[in-house]
N, C-alpha and C positions, 0 to 999 in steps of 0.2 A: 504494500501500498504507499508505506513512507519514498520509495523510487519515484511514480507518477507527478508527487508533490516535488518530490526534488529537482526530478529534470524540468521542471518548470517555472523553479522558484530558484534560479542558480545565487540571487542576492540574498540568500538563507544563510550562504558561503562567503561570498564578496561582497562588501558594501556598495561596489560600483561595478558593474559587468556587463552591462547594456550599452553597447557605443555605437549610439545614435546621435550624433553631434548636432546635424540640421533638422530643426523643427519648421514645421509649420505653421503659417500667421496662426491658426488659431489654437495652438497651442497656449498661450497666456490666456484666452478666453477658459481653459478648458480646467489651468492649472489653480486658478482665481475662484473657480466653481468645485474644486476638487475640496477646497479648503473653508469656504467663507459660507455654503447652506448645507443641510443635511438631505437633500434632495438624491435620488440615484441620479447618474450621469450615464445618457445613453450615446454613445457612438456610431452613428448610422450614414452607410453610404454604398458606395460601389466596391465589389472588388478590387483590391491592391491599390488601393488610396493610400495606406498608410494607418490605418484604425490600431492593428496590435504595434506599433512602432509608436503611434501616441502614446497606447498604456505602459508602455516598457518607459518611456520617456517623461512620466509622471511617478513613475515609481522611481525613477532616478531622482526626481526634485524630491520626492520624500523623501529617501533617505538622506539626500543632501541636507534636507531640515532635522535629521537626526531621530526621524522615524525608527522604531526598533524593527528589523528586518523582517521579524517570525510576524509580525503585526501586519503583513502584506501578505494579499495571498495572490496571486495570477494564476488562473487555470484557462486552459483553452478546449473547448469542448469537439474541434474541430476533428480531433485520431482519440479520443477519449470519451465514451457511452457513460456517463455519470450523473447519477440522480442529483439535483441541488441541494435537496436535505442531506442529502447521504455524502455528499464532500465538507458540508458543514462541520457534520458529527466529526468526519474522519480530519478535519485539519483543526479541532479544538483538542483531538489527544494529540497530533501533532505539534500544536501548539503549547501543552500540556497548561493551561489555562482556562477558566471559562470565557467563551465569548462574549461575556456581558461584563468581562474587566476589561478597562483600557479602552483607547479607539484604535478599532480595526478597519482595514482598507481590501474590498475584497474589487478584484480587477477579473471580470469573467466574459471573456475572450469566444465570440462564434454562439453566444449564447442561444441564437434562434433553433439551433442541433437540437436542442432538448426540449420533448412533449412539455405544453403546459408551464413554459417556465415564467410566465408572467403570474401565474399563483403563487409558486413557490418564492420569488423574489417578494410577494407580499406579504407573504409570512415573516420571513427576513428583517425585511422592514420594519413591519410593525411591530416585533420583537426584540428586534436588535437595535435599541435606537443609537447606539455606538457606532454601527459600523455604516461605513460609509462605501456604496455599490456604484461599481461603474461597467456598465455592459458594451460589449461591439457585436456588431454583424452586418453581413452586408444585404441580408435580406430581412430588416427587423420590419419595413415597410409590408413585409408581406403580412407578419405575424400582427394579429393584436392586441392594441396594447390597454384597451379601455380600462381595463382592471388598475392599471397600474395610475391611471388620472390622478392629478395633485401629489405626486408622490415622485417624478421624474422627471427631468429637464431635456430633451433630445436636442442635439447638434449633430447636423448635417456634413460629412465629410467629402468634399469636393474636391474630383482630381486638380491637379495643381493648376494655379495662375499662372501668367506668365511670370511675374515677378517670383513667385518661387520656383517655377521651372529654372530662371538664371540659376538663382540661388543654388537649385539641387545641382547644376549642370557645371557650378563653377564657373558662369558666365555673365557675373553680377555686374562688370566694368560696362556692360552692354547700355546699363539703364543711367551712364552718364557719357552716351555717345552720341550722336548725331544721329537724327532719322535719316539714314541711307542705306541705299542697299543692301549692304551689309547687314543692318539691323532687321529690314525686310525678310532677309535668309533667314537670318535667326531666328524670327516669330514661323516662318513657315518651319523648322525642323519643330517648335514646341507644337505645332498642331498633330505632332504625330506621335508625339515622345509626353504628354501630359500623364504620366504614370511616374513617382519617383522612382521605380527602380529602371524606368528607361530613361530619365534625365539623368541620373546617378553615373549609369555604365550605356555609353554611346554605343557599346560593338554588340548590345543587346537586339536580337530580332528582331522588330515591333511586331510583324505578321504571326510571328509564332509564339509568342508574349501574349497577344491578345487573345489568337486559338484557344492556351490554354484556360485561360481566364472564362472564354464564353462557353468551352467544354465542360467548364464546371456545371456554368448556369443550365445549363439544356440538360445534360447529362446524370446530373446529381441535385442541385437547390430544386429543381422543377418536379424530383418525386415525391417531395415533402409538401409541396402545396398543390397541384391538381392532380388527383384522383385518374387513375389511369393513362395518363398524359401516353400522348404520340409525341414522341420526343422527334421523329423525323419533321412532321407537318410543326411543328414548335419551330425548330433548327429554320426549316423554310422561310418560316415567317418574319425572324428576326435576318435572315439574308435578305429579304425584301424590301426591308427598311434601310439597312445596312448599306444597300446598292442604291437605292433611292431614297437617297434623302429628303423629306419633307415633302413624298408624296401624299397625296387625300387620299385616304384609304376608305373605300367602302366595304362595310361588313359583310354583305349580302355576295358581293361579286367577288370578294376574294375567297370566301366559304364555297363559294359555285365553283371557283379555279381550283382551289384546294380538294374538293371532293367532299367536305366536313360541314358541321354544321354553324350556323352564324356565332349560337352561343359557343360553341368551340374555340373559335377565331377572338371574339368579343375577352373569354377566359383567358387566354393565351398572350394577346397583347396587354391585357390588367396584369398578367404576371411579369412582363419586359418590361413594363413600365415602372413597377413596384420592386423589379431586381434592379434598376437602376444603368438599364442598357441601351434602354430608348425612353424617349420622353415625348407625351402626347401635348399638342397643343388643339385648341377648338377653336372652332369658326366662331365669330363673333356676331352677337346679336343684341340690338337693343332689350329683348325679350329673351328672360335670362334661361326659362321653360323650354325655347327652341334651339337653347345653346346646345342642352345634353344629348339631341336630336339629332343635330347635324354631323355631316361628315367631319372627321379629326385627321389633322396633318400627323406624322412622326418622324423622328429624327432620331441618328445615332444618339446617344446623352452628351457626348463627345467627339470630338475630330477623330481620335485616335482610333477609335473602333471601325472606322471606314476602312482601316488596313484591312481588316479581317477578310474581305471581299476581291480589295481591289488591290494591286502594287502604285496603281498612279488614278488615283482618286478625280472625278471631275474636279477641279479647282471653284469653282462657281457653287458649288454642292458644299464642299468644305466650309467654305466662307459663311454661309447660309446657316449652315449647322454651327459653325463656331458663332453666329449670331444668338443662337438658341441657345447653346451653353454660357456663354457671358451674360447675357441681359435674362435673361428666362421669364420672355415673353408670355403674359397669358394665354395671346388669342392669334390669330389672322382675319383674313378678310377673305371670302372669295363668294361671289354674286353669280352660282349657276354655271361657275368658270367665266364666266364673262369679266369682271373686273375683279382682282386681288390686291393685298397689301401683304406683303409676304408676314409682318408681323403688327400685331398692336400689344401696347403694352398696357393696361391699364393700373392707373395707378390711384386707390381710391383711399390710403394713409394721407393725402395732402385734398386741402380743400381749398379751391372747387376743385375736385376731381379733374385729373389728365390722365388724358387717351392718345398717347404716344404713336404715331403710324410710321414704319421703321420699312424700306426694302432695300435690299440688296440687288446691285448691279455691278458681277466682277465684269469688266468692259473696257477697252482702251478709250472708247467714245460714248459719251452718254448725252443723248440729244434732249430736248420738250417730249418727244414723243413717249420714251422711256420711261417717261415719270407721270405720263397725263394720269395713271389710276390715281393719282392722287389730287385730282380735281373731277373725279366722275361723282355723279349723283348720291350713290349709294356710300362714299367715303365722304361727301357734305354731310348727308343724314345722321352719320354719327360724331360728327361732330369733333376733330382731332383740334389736340390743344397745340401740338408739334409736329411736326414731318421731318425724317433723317433719312438721309440715303447713303447705304453701306458700298463704297465703292474701292476698285483694284489701287494700286498705287501707282501714281503719274499719271492717270487714267484724266482725259479730257473732258471738261463740264462745258453741258451748252446749254445749261436753264436758271432757273433763276435759283441762287443757290443761297437768296435771302428767307427765301419761303420755304425751301425745303434745302438743308440745312448738310452736305457731304461732308461723312468721316472716312477716312481709308479705312480698310480692315484691318491693319496690323498695329493700328492706334485704339483699337477698340476699347482695349485693357484699360489704357490712361485716359479714355473719354466718359467711363461709367457712368459718372455725375450725371451728364447731361442726360440720362436715364429715369433717373432717381427722383 
């Protein structure tokens, strides 16, 4: 029994064993919430974004604050099938004193692997007020957490931002150079290396790396959440989205093409969205009820995933996917295929409410006719407050740039405040 725990808790023998010097931007926020409140912390997000590493860095921080190493338990359920409450009993014996005594920290990795994990954590939370619990998982969004309402603080861990990528790849100096062709080249590299491992090790093959991640989701994770899942059909749906980013998907037509029911298509798409490999964007309407029943657009969750189906993805699709990743827009606008705005970012926090229209034109020359949708009757009807056009570097612009503000795609990360 002791061996399982000792292998996963090397800090019990050595106060400084986790060598992860580069920290994500969210680390300071997590550190503050680790010590300032009682709530459980949940680290959610796609596979391979560094959730386990963040846990180890938080353990390092506790050790630096002179927390007793044996009062910190890390346990990954990825390879060990262990009941949480049984684990609690095992740890109490190894600690050699009651878990009601002193401050204790639990770091429970890939917790979603355990059936009914929410109920077991609720028991610990309610009966051991001195235990701080941090959980992580790549499919926690699939698991329901209603029973933990009011007890858990959720953090979503994204793939790397551009500034994080530069930090992880050792190229932070690019933040201080002119926005020249070399800078654009580095941003284009970033678009396909948005995971920490890929940023740190430039020799890793992106397609192979992404393939191992997707195989896990399709052939392992799906079994837990979709009864009698047809993995080949699930794989086909994902390939369709990765190969044609931003496609408007008609559930009935796709079901007919694949020879399955509409219900299966809906269930599989929902799983892919909740597993953070694709994102769903709704067709905007002033009528909230119509939004749900209208067709949706689907994108790869981030541009790196596009390498799974193509060594050289269409750059216009890549940029459009990057806009979806960077800005997380709520909607798009499509009037039966006649008029379209790629994205509508709806901000109801600000008063008056903002509706920001965003079009992507990755072209060498952009004329008035390319932005005419911004002035269509249907667009006027929804009353956009701002209009932006995401363009190619050095693109020639021949339209009113006061009414429609151009932003070069590789500078989007630097201009996010425009869309907030």
